[in-house]
N, C-alpha and C positions, 0 to 999 in steps of 0.2 A: 349888608353893605355897611362898611367901616365908616365910623363918624369922623367928620371933619373938625378937629379940634386943634387949636395952639394955644401958647400961652397969652395971647392976645384975645382970643375968643373961645374961652373954656365954657364946658357945658355944666350946668348944675348937677349936684347929686341925684336929684329925682329924675332927670332924664336919663342919666346912666343906669340907674336901677331899673327905670321903666323898661329901657332897651334890653336889659339883661333878661328881666321877667318875660318881654315878648320873645327872645330867642329860646329860653327855657320852655316856654309854653308851646313853641312849636315841635317839641320832641313828641309830644302826644303820649298815649298810655304805653307802657313799657313793661316787659317782664324782667325782673332783677333777682339774681341768685346771691346769697351771702350767708353769713353766719351771725346769728343773734348773740351780742355780747352783753347788751343792756335792754332789761324789759320792765317798763314801769307802767301801772295801770293807775290813772287818776280819774275817778268819776267814770264817765262813759268813754273815756279816751285812752287809748294805749300808745305810750312813747317806746320806740325801739331804737337802737344803734345797730345798723346792718353793717358788718365788717367784711372786707374782702378777705377770703381764706388763704391768700397769697401775697398781696400787697399790703402794706401798712396804711390801708385807707379804709374810711367809713363814712357812713352817710345816715343822718337821722331819718326815721320813719313815724309817721304819726297815722293812726286808724282808730277807727270805732272798735270798741270792745268786742260787739258782735262779730265783727270781721275776724278779730284773732280767735275768738271762742269757737267759731265754726271750723277752725283748722284743726281742733282737737288739743288734748292735753300734750302731743308731742311738741307743740310750740313752746319752748322754755330756752333759758339762757344756755347758749352753746349749740342749738339746735341748727341745722342748715335747713334752709328755706327758701322757696320760690315765690316772690311777691308780685303781684300785679299792682300797678301803681301809676299814678300820674305825678310828674315833676311839678313841684310848686315852689315859687320864689316869693318868699313875704317881701315886698317893695320897701314897706315902712321899716323894717329892721334888717333888710339886707342878707337875709337867711334863706338857704336852700334847704328843702326836704322833700320826701316823697310820700305821697297820701296813698295808704294802702286801699286798694279796693277788693283784692281777694289774696289770701294767704294759704300757700301749700306746704306742708313739710315735705322734705326730700325722703321718701322712703328707703328701706334697705335695698329692695330690689332694683331701683333706680340707681342707688349709690353703685352697686354692684356692676350695673350695666354701664355706668360712667367710667368706673375703674377698668373695666374690660376693654373699653374702647382706647383708655389712655394706655393701657397695656400693649394693645396692639400697635398703637401709633410708636410707642417708644421702641418696641420690638421692632418694627419696620426700619427705624432709624439705626439700629444695629447696637443700641445702648445695653441689650442685656448677652451680647454674644460673648461665649466663654473665652475666646482669643483675646479679648480686651481687658480681662481681669488680670491683675498683678498679683504675683506670689507675696505672701507676707515675709518679713524679715525672720529668720531664725530665732534671733535675739534681739526685739528692739530695745533701744537705749531709753526711749521714752515713749510712753502711751498717752495718747490723747483720749480722754473720756468725756463724751457728751451725755448727760443724764438729768433726771430730776433732782431737785434738791433733797438730800437726805433720804433717798429713795432706797428701796430693797435691791433694785437692780445696781444701784452704785456699790452697796456694801458686798454684794455678792461678787462683782467682778474685782474690786480691791482686795478682798481678803482672799478669794481664791488664787488671784494673780500671785500675790505676795506670799501665799502659802507655797505656790509652786516655785517662785523665784524671787526671794525676798529682796533682792537687790533691784528690782524693777521700779522704776519711776513713772508718776502719773502727773499729766496735766488735766485737771477736772474742770469742765465748764458745765455749770448746773443751769438748766434751761426749762422752761415749760415743754412738757410732753403731752400735751392735748389741749385743746382749745384753739382759738383765733391766734394765740400768740406763740404757737409751739413752732409753726414753720419759719417765721422771721428769724427768732431766736436761735433755733437749730441751725439755720444756714449762717447767721453771723458767727456761732460758735466754730461751724465748720470752717469757714474762711479764715478765722484767726488761727486755728490749729493747723490747717493746711499751710499758712504761710510761715509757721515756725519751723525752721530748718532742724531743730532738735527732736521733733515729733517723728517717730518713723511708722506708726500705724494709728488709725483713728477707730474707735468704738462708738458707735451710737447705739444707746441701749435705753429700755424701759421694760416695766413689767408687763404682764398680761391685761387685756381688757376688752371692752366691747368693740365691734367692727367702728362705730363712731369714734371711739377714743383713739383708734389707731389711724384714722384717716389722714392725720398731718404726714405720716410716713409713707403715704401713697401720693403726696401732692407732687404735682409735675415740677414746679420750681426747685423743690428739694431733690428729687430724682436727678435733674439736670445739673444741678450743683454737685452731687455727690459723683456724677459720672465725668464731670471735669476736674476733679479734685487731683492734684499730682500724688498726693499720700494715700496709700492702700486704706479702704475704709472697710471696716467690719459691721455687719448689721446683726443686732441681738434685741429683736423687738419682740416681746411677749413671749409665748410658749411654742411649743413644737407645731400646734395646728394653725397659729397664726402666721399669715404670710402676706405683709405689705409689699408694695411694688420696691421698697428700700431693698428687700432681700434679694431681688433679682438683678439689680444694678450694682450693689455692693461687690467688693472683690472677694469677700467671703461671708457666708449666711452662717451665723450661729444659732442654734434652736433655743437656746436660753441664755441669759447673762452669765451664768455658771460655765456654760458650754463656751462663751466668748473668751473667758479668761483661760480655759483650757487651751484654746485653740491660738491665742496670741502669744502665750509665753510657754516655753518647756519647762518640764518639771526637773528641778535641780536634781532630785534624788535619780531620776531615771538616766539624766545625763552623766551623774557621776558613775552610776552602774555601767552605763555604756562606756565612759571613758576607761573604767577598770577592765572591762571585758577586751576592749580594743588593746589596751596596754599588755594585758596578759597573752592576748594572741600574738601581738606583735613581738613580746619577749620570747615566747613558744618558737615563733617562726625564726627569730634571729638566733636564739640558742641551738635549734635544730639545725640551720645552715651552717653554724660555725662547727657544730660536732661533725656534720657530714663532711665538711672540707678538711678538717682534723684527722678524720679516719681516712680519707682520701690521700693526705699527705704522709700518714703514717704508712699506710700501703705502699705509696711510691718509695719511700725511704727504705722501706723493707725488702725491696727488690734488690737482686745482686748486683746490678749494674750501679746502683746508687749506693747500697751498704758497703760493697768492696770494690770499687772501680778496678784497682790493680788486679785483684783475683779474676776479674771478667776478662781482663786483658790477658793475663796469663792463660786462662782456659782457652781463649781464642787461639792465643800462640800454640799451646798444646794441640789443639785442634788441626791447626795449619801444619804442624809437624807431622801429627798423624797422617794427615791427608797426603802430605809430600812423600812420607815413608810408604804408604799404601800405593801411590802412584809409582813409585821407584820399584816397588817389588811386582806391580802389574806389569810396567815396562820390561823389567828383567825376565819375569815369566814369560811375557810375549816373544820376546828376543829369543830366549832359550827355545821355545816351541818352534819357532820359525827356523831356528838354526838346525834343530834335529830334523824337521821337515825338509829342509834343504839337503842336508846330509843325506837323508833316506833317498830324496830324488835323484841326487846326484848319483848315489851307488846305484840306484835302479837304472839310471842313465849308463852309467860304466858298464853294468851287466849286460845290457842291451846293445851296446856299442860294438860294431864290427871290429874296431881297434883291439877290443878285449879278446875276440875270437883269434884274431891274428896273432895276439900276444901268446897264445896257447900252442902255436906252431902251425897255424893253418894259413893258407895263402888264397888270394882272389885272383883268378885268371880272367883278364880283360883283352879285348881286341884294342887295338890302337885307337879306334874311334870311341872308347871307353864302354863299350858293351860288354857285359859280363858273360863269360863262357859257363854255361851250365851243363852243355851235353857235348861228349867227345864227337859226336857225329855232327856236330855242328861246325866244325872247324875242316880245314882241307891240310893235306900234307905240304910242309913248306910254309904254311902261313905264319905270319910273325905275331906274336902274343905278348902281352906284359903279364910279368906276375908281381903281383903286390903282396909285400911281406909286411910283417910289424915293423920291420926298419927297412925302408928302401923299397925299390923296385927291380924287377929284372927282366930284360929282353930276352925272348926264347923263340925257337922256331919249330914248328912241329914237324918231327921227324918220324914219329910212330905213333899209331893210333891203336888203342886197345878197344875194341867195340864189343868185348863179350860182357 
């Protein structure tokens, strides 16, 4: 319950501290996990500062030497431990601490199990999906580098990158890369570089080490900060066999710091060679195209219709005249043949005509009803007949018939 106080009726310090001690005492015994940053043994008592691996918070822990000795030699500065303790509040000094009852180091197997659970959690949220990874710029104007101070990883990245592209610029942020300060310092450097509009890509790197040394780069808070960054992030932690969770969330995973330098900036010699090849290819294509067009133009100009247009007209005129003469000859020949055929037909008609027979002195005897007399027996005496001659006709009467 809240204390009822006012400026007119304040409570003394002892009352406040006693109340705080009572509230803390109600917590009971608890298990706390953290990282040892300071370990001092004085007499039979051990004083430890237990630090949160993510937040910048710590709490003092006090315990008997036997309690810490029972945990084994693994309990040293930088070790991650789980402590069964009782919260204490020293009323006289107003100081809070934890009294250690049992100390257990966090083993490798347990760390791996926790990392696997964290990996599955982050994967279920989609932080490792390939489609959310952003491509690196072809030639970054400025590269942000987060690494340890004067570390081999820093030298490898800077030297290899500048050897490949001497004009590349770096903004280097040196941070702790292991221990309790690594996560907050790396996150602060990441936020600073991500906010810089001139930084096109960020490289987080360090050399190899044990799994415990690389634990900061599997921290959940750091993983989420990298996933939320607007700038592409390259992870170059340790060696090829090292695989912290940062490798899975980063936009690009480099096997080593040297590999990161090769992946971030192109090789100027390779690019110059590529430019020369493309330029030569373009020149060959352009020259070949121009030569083909020139050959085509020359062939077109050499054609008779373009080389001597008047001659082509004259040739066509000669052809027209030749066709006209040929037509005339064919028509004249056809007319001649038709005239000859007509003459022959006329001659045949004349030869077969009865008029021609009459012209030779013959005559045709007809009755008055135009019937032709072919036999003397067919006429009667005194019958009137008509004799047709070549020129005119005669009317005659039968007076005598010779029937012999």
